[in-house]
Biotite code that builds the C-alpha atoms (Angstrom):
import biotite.structure as struc

atoms = struc.array([
    struc.Atom([-110.240, 74.377, -64.507], chain_id="A", res_id=1, res_name="UNK", atom_name="CA", element="C"),
    struc.Atom([-111.011, 78.104, -64.514], chain_id="A", res_id=2, res_name="UNK", atom_name="CA", element="C"),
    struc.Atom([-110.164, 81.212, -62.861], chain_id="A", res_id=3, res_name="UNK", atom_name="CA", element="C"),
    struc.Atom([-112.950, 82.692, -60.412], chain_id="A", res_id=4, res_name="UNK", atom_name="CA", element="C"),
    struc.Atom([-112.895, 86.060, -58.858], chain_id="A", res_id=5, res_name="UNK", atom_name="CA", element="C"),
    struc.Atom([-110.617, 86.585, -56.035], chain_id="A", res_id=6, res_name="UNK", atom_name="CA", element="C"),
    struc.Atom([-109.527, 89.543, -53.497], chain_id="A", res_id=7, res_name="UNK", atom_name="CA", element="C"),
    struc.Atom([-106.370, 88.874, -51.943], chain_id="A", res_id=8, res_name="UNK", atom_name="CA", element="C"),
    struc.Atom([-105.559, 90.337, -48.501], chain_id="A", res_id=9, res_name="UNK", atom_name="CA", element="C"),
    struc.Atom([-103.382, 89.692, -45.594], chain_id="A", res_id=10, res_name="UNK", atom_name="CA", element="C"),
    struc.Atom([-105.273, 87.910, -42.805], chain_id="A", res_id=11, res_name="UNK", atom_name="CA", element="C"),
    struc.Atom([-106.935, 89.111, -39.814], chain_id="A", res_id=12, res_name="UNK", atom_name="CA", element="C"),
    struc.Atom([-107.250, 87.650, -36.286], chain_id="A", res_id=13, res_name="UNK", atom_name="CA", element="C"),
    struc.Atom([-111.388, 87.396, -37.416], chain_id="A", res_id=14, res_name="UNK", atom_name="CA", element="C"),
    struc.Atom([-109.831, 84.998, -40.053], chain_id="A", res_id=15, res_name="UNK", atom_name="CA", element="C"),
    struc.Atom([-107.594, 82.858, -37.554], chain_id="A", res_id=16, res_name="UNK", atom_name="CA", element="C"),
    struc.Atom([-109.928, 80.213, -36.437], chain_id="A", res_id=17, res_name="UNK", atom_name="CA", element="C"),
    struc.Atom([-110.362, 78.918, -39.958], chain_id="A", res_id=18, res_name="UNK", atom_name="CA", element="C"),
    struc.Atom([-106.636, 79.149, -40.733], chain_id="A", res_id=19, res_name="UNK", atom_name="CA", element="C"),
    struc.Atom([-105.954, 76.999, -37.301], chain_id="A", res_id=20, res_name="UNK", atom_name="CA", element="C"),
    struc.Atom([-108.772, 74.854, -37.972], chain_id="A", res_id=21, res_name="UNK", atom_name="CA", element="C"),
    struc.Atom([-107.850, 74.054, -41.607], chain_id="A", res_id=22, res_name="UNK", atom_name="CA", element="C"),
    struc.Atom([-104.021, 73.697, -41.285], chain_id="A", res_id=23, res_name="UNK", atom_name="CA", element="C"),
    struc.Atom([-103.920, 71.596, -38.097], chain_id="A", res_id=24, res_name="UNK", atom_name="CA", element="C"),
    struc.Atom([-106.584, 68.779, -39.796], chain_id="A", res_id=25, res_name="UNK", atom_name="CA", element="C"),
    struc.Atom([-104.652, 68.959, -43.407], chain_id="A", res_id=26, res_name="UNK", atom_name="CA", element="C"),
    struc.Atom([-101.463, 68.560, -41.802], chain_id="A", res_id=27, res_name="UNK", atom_name="CA", element="C"),
    struc.Atom([-102.504, 66.011, -39.430], chain_id="A", res_id=28, res_name="UNK", atom_name="CA", element="C"),
    struc.Atom([-103.337, 63.800, -41.913], chain_id="A", res_id=29, res_name="UNK", atom_name="CA", element="C"),
    struc.Atom([-100.958, 64.678, -44.961], chain_id="A", res_id=30, res_name="UNK", atom_name="CA", element="C"),
    struc.Atom([-97.856, 66.078, -43.230], chain_id="A", res_id=31, res_name="UNK", atom_name="CA", element="C"),
    struc.Atom([-94.379, 64.476, -42.327], chain_id="A", res_id=32, res_name="UNK", atom_name="CA", element="C"),
    struc.Atom([-94.127, 65.415, -38.171], chain_id="A", res_id=33, res_name="UNK", atom_name="CA", element="C"),
    struc.Atom([-97.172, 64.760, -36.876], chain_id="A", res_id=34, res_name="UNK", atom_name="CA", element="C"),
    struc.Atom([-96.648, 60.988, -37.111], chain_id="A", res_id=35, res_name="UNK", atom_name="CA", element="C"),
    struc.Atom([-94.215, 61.790, -35.126], chain_id="A", res_id=36, res_name="UNK", atom_name="CA", element="C"),
    struc.Atom([-96.089, 63.253, -32.270], chain_id="A", res_id=37, res_name="UNK", atom_name="CA", element="C"),
    struc.Atom([-97.988, 61.232, -30.088], chain_id="A", res_id=38, res_name="UNK", atom_name="CA", element="C"),
    struc.Atom([-101.881, 61.984, -30.601], chain_id="A", res_id=39, res_name="UNK", atom_name="CA", element="C"),
    struc.Atom([-102.713, 63.441, -27.646], chain_id="A", res_id=40, res_name="UNK", atom_name="CA", element="C"),
    struc.Atom([-99.984, 65.855, -27.776], chain_id="A", res_id=41, res_name="UNK", atom_name="CA", element="C"),
    struc.Atom([-100.531, 67.158, -31.731], chain_id="A", res_id=42, res_name="UNK", atom_name="CA", element="C"),
    struc.Atom([-102.791, 69.897, -31.412], chain_id="A", res_id=43, res_name="UNK", atom_name="CA", element="C"),
    struc.Atom([-101.672, 71.690, -28.606], chain_id="A", res_id=44, res_name="UNK", atom_name="CA", element="C"),
    struc.Atom([-98.062, 71.329, -29.965], chain_id="A", res_id=45, res_name="UNK", atom_name="CA", element="C"),
    struc.Atom([-98.809, 72.237, -33.430], chain_id="A", res_id=46, res_name="UNK", atom_name="CA", element="C"),
    struc.Atom([-100.816, 75.128, -32.442], chain_id="A", res_id=47, res_name="UNK", atom_name="CA", element="C"),
    struc.Atom([-98.402, 76.657, -30.847], chain_id="A", res_id=48, res_name="UNK", atom_name="CA", element="C"),
    struc.Atom([-96.349, 76.788, -34.063], chain_id="A", res_id=49, res_name="UNK", atom_name="CA", element="C"),
    struc.Atom([-99.496, 78.065, -36.210], chain_id="A", res_id=50, res_name="UNK", atom_name="CA", element="C"),
    struc.Atom([-100.074, 80.740, -34.072], chain_id="A", res_id=51, res_name="UNK", atom_name="CA", element="C"),
    struc.Atom([-95.992, 81.629, -33.979], chain_id="A", res_id=52, res_name="UNK", atom_name="CA", element="C"),
    struc.Atom([-96.164, 81.522, -37.624], chain_id="A", res_id=53, res_name="UNK", atom_name="CA", element="C"),
    struc.Atom([-99.586, 83.965, -37.389], chain_id="A", res_id=54, res_name="UNK", atom_name="CA", element="C"),
    struc.Atom([-97.502, 86.187, -35.289], chain_id="A", res_id=55, res_name="UNK", atom_name="CA", element="C"),
    struc.Atom([-94.054, 86.354, -37.424], chain_id="A", res_id=56, res_name="UNK", atom_name="CA", element="C"),
    struc.Atom([-94.903, 85.559, -40.868], chain_id="A", res_id=57, res_name="UNK", atom_name="CA", element="C"),
    struc.Atom([-97.321, 86.800, -43.460], chain_id="A", res_id=58, res_name="UNK", atom_name="CA", element="C"),
    struc.Atom([-100.411, 84.973, -43.946], chain_id="A", res_id=59, res_name="UNK", atom_name="CA", element="C"),
    struc.Atom([-102.317, 85.468, -46.998], chain_id="A", res_id=60, res_name="UNK", atom_name="CA", element="C"),
    struc.Atom([-106.269, 85.020, -47.800], chain_id="A", res_id=61, res_name="UNK", atom_name="CA", element="C"),
    struc.Atom([-108.322, 84.889, -50.756], chain_id="A", res_id=62, res_name="UNK", atom_name="CA", element="C"),
    struc.Atom([-111.480, 85.581, -50.579], chain_id="A", res_id=63, res_name="UNK", atom_name="CA", element="C"),
    struc.Atom([-114.762, 86.505, -52.685], chain_id="A", res_id=64, res_name="UNK", atom_name="CA", element="C"),
    struc.Atom([-114.392, 90.081, -53.450], chain_id="A", res_id=65, res_name="UNK", atom_name="CA", element="C"),
    struc.Atom([-118.384, 90.488, -53.079], chain_id="A", res_id=66, res_name="UNK", atom_name="CA", element="C"),
    struc.Atom([-117.978, 88.855, -49.388], chain_id="A", res_id=67, res_name="UNK", atom_name="CA", element="C"),
    struc.Atom([-114.231, 89.494, -47.933], chain_id="A", res_id=68, res_name="UNK", atom_name="CA", element="C"),
    struc.Atom([-115.137, 86.992, -45.150], chain_id="A", res_id=69, res_name="UNK", atom_name="CA", element="C"),
    struc.Atom([-115.845, 84.035, -47.301], chain_id="A", res_id=70, res_name="UNK", atom_name="CA", element="C"),
    struc.Atom([-112.391, 82.322, -47.650], chain_id="A", res_id=71, res_name="UNK", atom_name="CA", element="C"),
    struc.Atom([-111.169, 80.479, -50.816], chain_id="A", res_id=72, res_name="UNK", atom_name="CA", element="C"),
    struc.Atom([-107.933, 79.524, -49.188], chain_id="A", res_id=73, res_name="UNK", atom_name="CA", element="C"),
    struc.Atom([-104.991, 80.594, -47.016], chain_id="A", res_id=74, res_name="UNK", atom_name="CA", element="C"),
    struc.Atom([-100.760, 81.060, -47.712], chain_id="A", res_id=75, res_name="UNK", atom_name="CA", element="C"),
    struc.Atom([-98.398, 81.664, -44.976], chain_id="A", res_id=76, res_name="UNK", atom_name="CA", element="C"),
    struc.Atom([-94.995, 82.933, -45.882], chain_id="A", res_id=77, res_name="UNK", atom_name="CA", element="C"),
    struc.Atom([-92.036, 85.018, -45.424], chain_id="A", res_id=78, res_name="UNK", atom_name="CA", element="C"),
    struc.Atom([-88.686, 86.125, -46.911], chain_id="A", res_id=79, res_name="UNK", atom_name="CA", element="C"),
    struc.Atom([-85.319, 87.347, -44.741], chain_id="A", res_id=80, res_name="UNK", atom_name="CA", element="C"),
    struc.Atom([-82.744, 88.688, -46.109], chain_id="A", res_id=81, res_name="UNK", atom_name="CA", element="C"),
    struc.Atom([-79.988, 86.592, -47.847], chain_id="A", res_id=82, res_name="UNK", atom_name="CA", element="C"),
    struc.Atom([-82.399, 83.549, -48.007], chain_id="A", res_id=83, res_name="UNK", atom_name="CA", element="C"),
    struc.Atom([-84.918, 81.774, -50.481], chain_id="A", res_id=84, res_name="UNK", atom_name="CA", element="C"),
    struc.Atom([-88.485, 82.550, -49.590], chain_id="A", res_id=85, res_name="UNK", atom_name="CA", element="C"),
    struc.Atom([-89.885, 79.992, -46.981], chain_id="A", res_id=86, res_name="UNK", atom_name="CA", element="C"),
    struc.Atom([-93.735, 78.737, -47.472], chain_id="A", res_id=87, res_name="UNK", atom_name="CA", element="C"),
    struc.Atom([-94.870, 77.752, -43.994], chain_id="A", res_id=88, res_name="UNK", atom_name="CA", element="C"),
    struc.Atom([-98.365, 76.286, -45.334], chain_id="A", res_id=89, res_name="UNK", atom_name="CA", element="C"),
    struc.Atom([-101.034, 76.616, -47.984], chain_id="A", res_id=90, res_name="UNK", atom_name="CA", element="C"),
    struc.Atom([-104.269, 75.954, -47.794], chain_id="A", res_id=91, res_name="UNK", atom_name="CA", element="C"),
    struc.Atom([-107.649, 75.886, -50.530], chain_id="A", res_id=92, res_name="UNK", atom_name="CA", element="C"),
    struc.Atom([-110.779, 74.839, -49.184], chain_id="A", res_id=93, res_name="UNK", atom_name="CA", element="C"),
    struc.Atom([-111.966, 71.625, -51.308], chain_id="A", res_id=94, res_name="UNK", atom_name="CA", element="C"),
    struc.Atom([-114.343, 73.399, -53.166], chain_id="A", res_id=95, res_name="UNK", atom_name="CA", element="C"),
    struc.Atom([-112.222, 76.055, -54.763], chain_id="A", res_id=96, res_name="UNK", atom_name="CA", element="C"),
    struc.Atom([-109.549, 73.714, -55.724], chain_id="A", res_id=97, res_name="UNK", atom_name="CA", element="C"),
    struc.Atom([-108.611, 73.489, -59.506], chain_id="A", res_id=98, res_name="UNK", atom_name="CA", element="C"),
    struc.Atom([-109.215, 77.180, -59.863], chain_id="A", res_id=99, res_name="UNK", atom_name="CA", element="C"),
    struc.Atom([-106.355, 78.836, -59.472], chain_id="A", res_id=100, res_name="UNK", atom_name="CA", element="C"),
    struc.Atom([-106.368, 79.685, -56.420], chain_id="A", res_id=101, res_name="UNK", atom_name="CA", element="C"),
    struc.Atom([-102.986, 78.612, -55.213], chain_id="A", res_id=102, res_name="UNK", atom_name="CA", element="C"),
    struc.Atom([-101.199, 79.998, -57.719], chain_id="A", res_id=103, res_name="UNK", atom_name="CA", element="C"),
    struc.Atom([-102.510, 83.369, -57.510], chain_id="A", res_id=104, res_name="UNK", atom_name="CA", element="C"),
    struc.Atom([-101.582, 83.436, -53.510], chain_id="A", res_id=105, res_name="UNK", atom_name="CA", element="C"),
    struc.Atom([-98.200, 82.609, -54.824], chain_id="A", res_id=106, res_name="UNK", atom_name="CA", element="C"),
    struc.Atom([-97.581, 85.331, -57.287], chain_id="A", res_id=107, res_name="UNK", atom_name="CA", element="C"),
    struc.Atom([-98.921, 87.616, -54.542], chain_id="A", res_id=108, res_name="UNK", atom_name="CA", element="C"),
    struc.Atom([-96.796, 86.565, -52.383], chain_id="A", res_id=109, res_name="UNK", atom_name="CA", element="C"),
    struc.Atom([-93.992, 86.802, -54.983], chain_id="A", res_id=110, res_name="UNK", atom_name="CA", element="C"),
    struc.Atom([-93.016, 82.748, -54.748], chain_id="A", res_id=111, res_name="UNK", atom_name="CA", element="C"),
    struc.Atom([-91.931, 81.612, -57.939], chain_id="A", res_id=112, res_name="UNK", atom_name="CA", element="C"),
    struc.Atom([-91.536, 77.892, -59.557], chain_id="A", res_id=113, res_name="UNK", atom_name="CA", element="C"),
    struc.Atom([-87.605, 78.139, -58.351], chain_id="A", res_id=114, res_name="UNK", atom_name="CA", element="C"),
    struc.Atom([-85.929, 77.970, -54.959], chain_id="A", res_id=115, res_name="UNK", atom_name="CA", element="C"),
    struc.Atom([-89.024, 78.031, -52.607], chain_id="A", res_id=116, res_name="UNK", atom_name="CA", element="C"),
    struc.Atom([-87.997, 76.285, -49.392], chain_id="A", res_id=117, res_name="UNK", atom_name="CA", element="C"),
    struc.Atom([-91.072, 74.327, -48.017], chain_id="A", res_id=118, res_name="UNK", atom_name="CA", element="C"),
    struc.Atom([-91.004, 74.196, -44.053], chain_id="A", res_id=119, res_name="UNK", atom_name="CA", element="C"),
    struc.Atom([-93.714, 72.269, -43.471], chain_id="A", res_id=120, res_name="UNK", atom_name="CA", element="C"),
    struc.Atom([-94.207, 68.972, -45.756], chain_id="A", res_id=121, res_name="UNK", atom_name="CA", element="C"),
    struc.Atom([-97.389, 67.634, -47.103], chain_id="A", res_id=122, res_name="UNK", atom_name="CA", element="C"),
    struc.Atom([-98.384, 65.282, -50.158], chain_id="A", res_id=123, res_name="UNK", atom_name="CA", element="C"),
    struc.Atom([-99.885, 68.009, -51.437], chain_id="A", res_id=124, res_name="UNK", atom_name="CA", element="C"),
    struc.Atom([-96.093, 69.747, -51.621], chain_id="A", res_id=125, res_name="UNK", atom_name="CA", element="C"),
    struc.Atom([-95.106, 66.485, -53.523], chain_id="A", res_id=126, res_name="UNK", atom_name="CA", element="C"),
    struc.Atom([-97.482, 67.040, -56.230], chain_id="A", res_id=127, res_name="UNK", atom_name="CA", element="C"),
    struc.Atom([-96.376, 70.299, -56.763], chain_id="A", res_id=128, res_name="UNK", atom_name="CA", element="C"),
    struc.Atom([-92.672, 69.190, -57.192], chain_id="A", res_id=129, res_name="UNK", atom_name="CA", element="C"),
    struc.Atom([-94.531, 66.386, -59.702], chain_id="A", res_id=130, res_name="UNK", atom_name="CA", element="C"),
    struc.Atom([-95.826, 69.255, -61.510], chain_id="A", res_id=131, res_name="UNK", atom_name="CA", element="C"),
    struc.Atom([-92.618, 71.364, -61.750], chain_id="A", res_id=132, res_name="UNK", atom_name="CA", element="C"),
    struc.Atom([-91.882, 73.330, -58.645], chain_id="A", res_id=133, res_name="UNK", atom_name="CA", element="C"),
    struc.Atom([-88.135, 73.441, -57.294], chain_id="A", res_id=134, res_name="UNK", atom_name="CA", element="C"),
    struc.Atom([-89.334, 73.087, -54.106], chain_id="A", res_id=135, res_name="UNK", atom_name="CA", element="C"),
    struc.Atom([-87.147, 72.255, -51.351], chain_id="A", res_id=136, res_name="UNK", atom_name="CA", element="C"),
    struc.Atom([-87.429, 70.915, -47.310], chain_id="A", res_id=137, res_name="UNK", atom_name="CA", element="C"),
    struc.Atom([-86.613, 72.193, -44.538], chain_id="A", res_id=138, res_name="UNK", atom_name="CA", element="C"),
    struc.Atom([-88.447, 71.621, -41.362], chain_id="A", res_id=139, res_name="UNK", atom_name="CA", element="C"),
    struc.Atom([-88.935, 74.932, -39.455], chain_id="A", res_id=140, res_name="UNK", atom_name="CA", element="C"),
    struc.Atom([-86.400, 73.721, -36.694], chain_id="A", res_id=141, res_name="UNK", atom_name="CA", element="C"),
    struc.Atom([-83.616, 73.222, -38.828], chain_id="A", res_id=142, res_name="UNK", atom_name="CA", element="C"),
    struc.Atom([-83.796, 76.701, -40.389], chain_id="A", res_id=143, res_name="UNK", atom_name="CA", element="C"),
    struc.Atom([-84.328, 78.143, -37.271], chain_id="A", res_id=144, res_name="UNK", atom_name="CA", element="C"),
    struc.Atom([-81.136, 76.714, -35.795], chain_id="A", res_id=145, res_name="UNK", atom_name="CA", element="C"),
    struc.Atom([-79.185, 78.143, -39.239], chain_id="A", res_id=146, res_name="UNK", atom_name="CA", element="C"),
])
């Protein structure tokens, strides 16, 4: 495990194709709600959710400092007054995992090991919990109603 040079920046519309593709494919395999969504309904339904979050939340991307269009990973989150920060989704491309990309995205977002609420559960978040992260799970619909 080692650090690589990374530049963190806000996501731009040019990043959205990779974000949509990565988020939807990985969530379909490892997420909690996809198994409850009929096959033909999955992509249209969850693409609308991701589009809403890209418009309403903050998405940071980790990129190669020499090639700012070369994305290593991304993190979508928000922080509202008087509530814990909400981690909507994080994804690091396979070849850049175990190089502290996720940790650096979390640090840049100000998300700490205690008190983060995850709105989309995947098996990767289960691994974080096992590593000592204090993550609570509240699906997005439940949080929006609260």
